C-alpha positions in Angstrom: 73.3 108.6 68.5 73.2 109.7 72.1 75.3 112.6 73.4 77.4 110.3 75.5 78.1 108.0 72.5 79.0 110.9 70.3 81.4 112.3 72.9 83.0 108.8 73.2 83.4 108.6 69.5 85.1 112.0 69.4 87.5 111.0 72.2 88.4 107.7 70.4 88.9 109.6 67.1 91.0 112.2 68.9 93.3 109.7 70.5 93.6 107.8 67.2 94.5 110.9 65.2 96.9 112.1 67.8 98.6 108.7 67.7 98.9 108.8 63.9 100.3 112.3 64.0 102.9 111.3 66.7 103.8 108.3 64.6 104.3 110.6 61.6 106.6 112.8 63.7 108.4 109.6 64.9 107.5 110.3 68.5 107.2 106.7 69.6 106.5 107.4 73.2 103.6 109.8 72.5 102.2 107.5 69.8 102.3 104.5 72.2 100.4 106.5 74.8 97.7 107.7 72.4 97.1 104.3 70.8 96.8 102.8 74.3 94.4 105.4 75.4 92.3 104.8 72.3 92.4 101.0 72.9 91.2 101.5 76.5 88.0 103.1 75.0 87.6 100.4 72.4 89.2 97.2 73.7 87.8 94.9 71.0 89.2 96.9 68.1 91.8 94.7 66.4 93.5 97.6 64.5 94.0 99.5 67.8 95.2 96.4 69.5 97.8 95.8 66.8 99.0 99.4 66.7 99.1 99.5 70.5 101.3 96.4 70.6 103.7 97.6 67.9 104.1 101.1 69.5 104.5 99.8 73.0 107.1 97.3 71.8 109.0 100.0 69.9 108.9 102.2 73.0 110.6 99.4 75.0 107.6 98.5 77.2 108.3 94.8 77.0 105.9 93.5 79.6 102.9 95.5 78.3 103.8 94.6 74.7 103.9 90.9 75.7 100.4 91.2 77.3 99.0 92.9 74.2 100.6 90.2 72.0 98.8 87.6 74.0 95.5 89.4 73.3 96.5 89.5 69.6 96.6 85.7 69.5 92.8 85.7 69.9 92.4 87.7 66.7 93.0 87.0 63.0 95.5 89.8 62.7 99.2 89.0 62.8 101.5 91.7 64.0 105.2 91.9 63.3 107.4 91.1 66.2 104.5 89.5 68.2 106.7 86.9 69.8 109.7 89.1 70.4 108.5 90.6 73.8 108.1 87.0 75.1 111.7 86.3 74.0 112.9 89.4 75.7 111.2 88.4 78.9 112.7 84.9 78.8 116.1 86.3 78.2 115.8 88.5 81.2 114.7 85.5 83.2 117.6 83.4 81.8 115.0 80.8 80.7 117.1 79.6 77.7 114.8 76.6 76.9 111.9 79.1 76.5 114.1 81.3 74.3 114.9 78.4 72.1 111.2 77.4 71.7 110.1 81.0 71.1 112.9 81.5 68.5 111.5 78.7 66.5 108.1 80.4 66.6 109.8 83.6 65.4 111.5 81.8 62.6 108.1 80.9 61.2 108.1 84.4 59.7 110.6 84.0 56.9 111.7 87.6 57.1 112.7 87.0 60.8 114.7 83.8 60.1 118.2 85.3 60.4 117.3 87.2 63.6 115.7 84.1 65.1 118.7 82.0 64.2 121.1 84.4 66.0 118.9 84.4 69.1 118.6 80.7 69.2 122.3 80.2 68.7 123.1 82.4 71.7 120.5 80.7 73.8 122.2 77.4 73.1 125.5 79.0 74.2 124.0 80.6 77.3 122.6 77.2 78.3 126.1 75.7 78.1 125.8 74.2 74.6 128.3 76.3 72.8 129.0 73.8 70.1 125.3 73.7 69.3 125.3 77.4 69.2 128.1 77.6 66.6 126.4 74.8 64.6 123.1 76.6 64.5 124.8 79.7 63.2 126.3 77.7 60.4 122.9 76.1 59.7 121.2 79.5 59.6 123.9 80.7 57.2 123.3 77.8 54.8 119.6 78.7 54.7 120.4 82.3 53.7 123.3 81.8 51.3 122.8 81.3 47.6 125.9 79.0 47.7 127.3 77.1 50.6 130.5 79.1 50.8 129.1 82.6 51.4 128.2 83.4 55.0 126.7 86.8 55.4 129.0 89.3 57.2 126.7 89.8 60.2 126.6 86.0 60.8 130.4 85.8 60.4 130.6 88.4 63.1 128.3 86.4 65.4 130.5 83.3 64.8 133.6 85.3 65.8 131.9 86.8 68.9 130.6 83.4 70.0 134.0 81.8 69.5 135.6 84.5 71.5 133.0 84.2 74.2 133.6 80.4 74.4 137.4 81.0 74.7 138.3 79.9 71.2 140.5 82.9 70.6 142.3 81.6 67.5 139.0 80.7 65.8 137.7 84.1 66.6 140.7 85.9 65.2 140.7 83.8 62.0 137.0 84.6 61.4 137.6 88.3 62.2 140.5 88.4 59.8 138.4 86.9 57.0 135.8 89.5 57.7 138.4 92.3 57.6 139.3 91.2 54.1 135.7 91.5 52.9 134.9 94.2 50.5 132.3 96.9 51.4 132.0 95.7 55.0 129.3 97.7 56.8 130.8 100.2 59.3 129.2 98.8 62.4 130.3 95.3 61.6 133.8 96.6 60.8 134.0 98.3 64.1 133.1 95.2 66.1 135.4 93.1 63.9 138.3 95.5 64.8 137.5 95.0 68.4 137.9 91.3 68.2 141.2 91.7 66.3 142.5 94.1 68.9 141.6 91.7 71.7 143.3 89.0 69.7 146.5 91.1 69.5 146.1 91.6 65.8 146.7 95.4 66.1 147.9 96.1 62.6 145.0 94.4 61.0 142.6 96.1 63.4 144.0 99.6 62.7 143.9 99.0 58.9 140.3 98.1 59.2 139.5 101.1 61.3 141.1 103.3 58.7 138.5 102.2 56.1 135.6 103.6 58.2 134.0 106.7 56.8 135.1 110.0 58.4 131.5 110.7 59.5 131.4 107.5 61.4 
């Protein structure tokens, strides 16, 4: 091994180890930088490409993450969230047709089906197809529910928010009221539900729901 090659290997290893250490310390920005530096020295390394994509995406560098995701398509490695940067770019560009198509791609990962369903529903709504948005939320719920009557709370919240956005105030309040009656409602969902109730002039119900939030919240 030549001196130059040995030095290059040391640099690559140094960047990689620094990236792993930063990840261990939950320093996403530093980890993203070190993985990218390592990738620049070994551009064909699929593991570095995958790690660079994930950390750049987690760090909020959407355009760079999207470019790395495109490179990943040429490998046999599948990275989590690979289509999400493209979705984010399409949302920023208000290209709702693209968001709908990309959401279908995201839904191919079974674990991402709920997330994809919510994104696609709001894309329908943003494109002026509010009824389709509400219908798709209901369809997503049916796919997730063990029985046809149990819509997950986070999807109920999305239905209420979407109804409110579309001007269906009564429907939003009814859905939010049903949510408020749920047992063990997650605090973040409870807070948003209370907001819908307050805007719908259901102050007493909203205050009662807020009183259930843990003191530390």
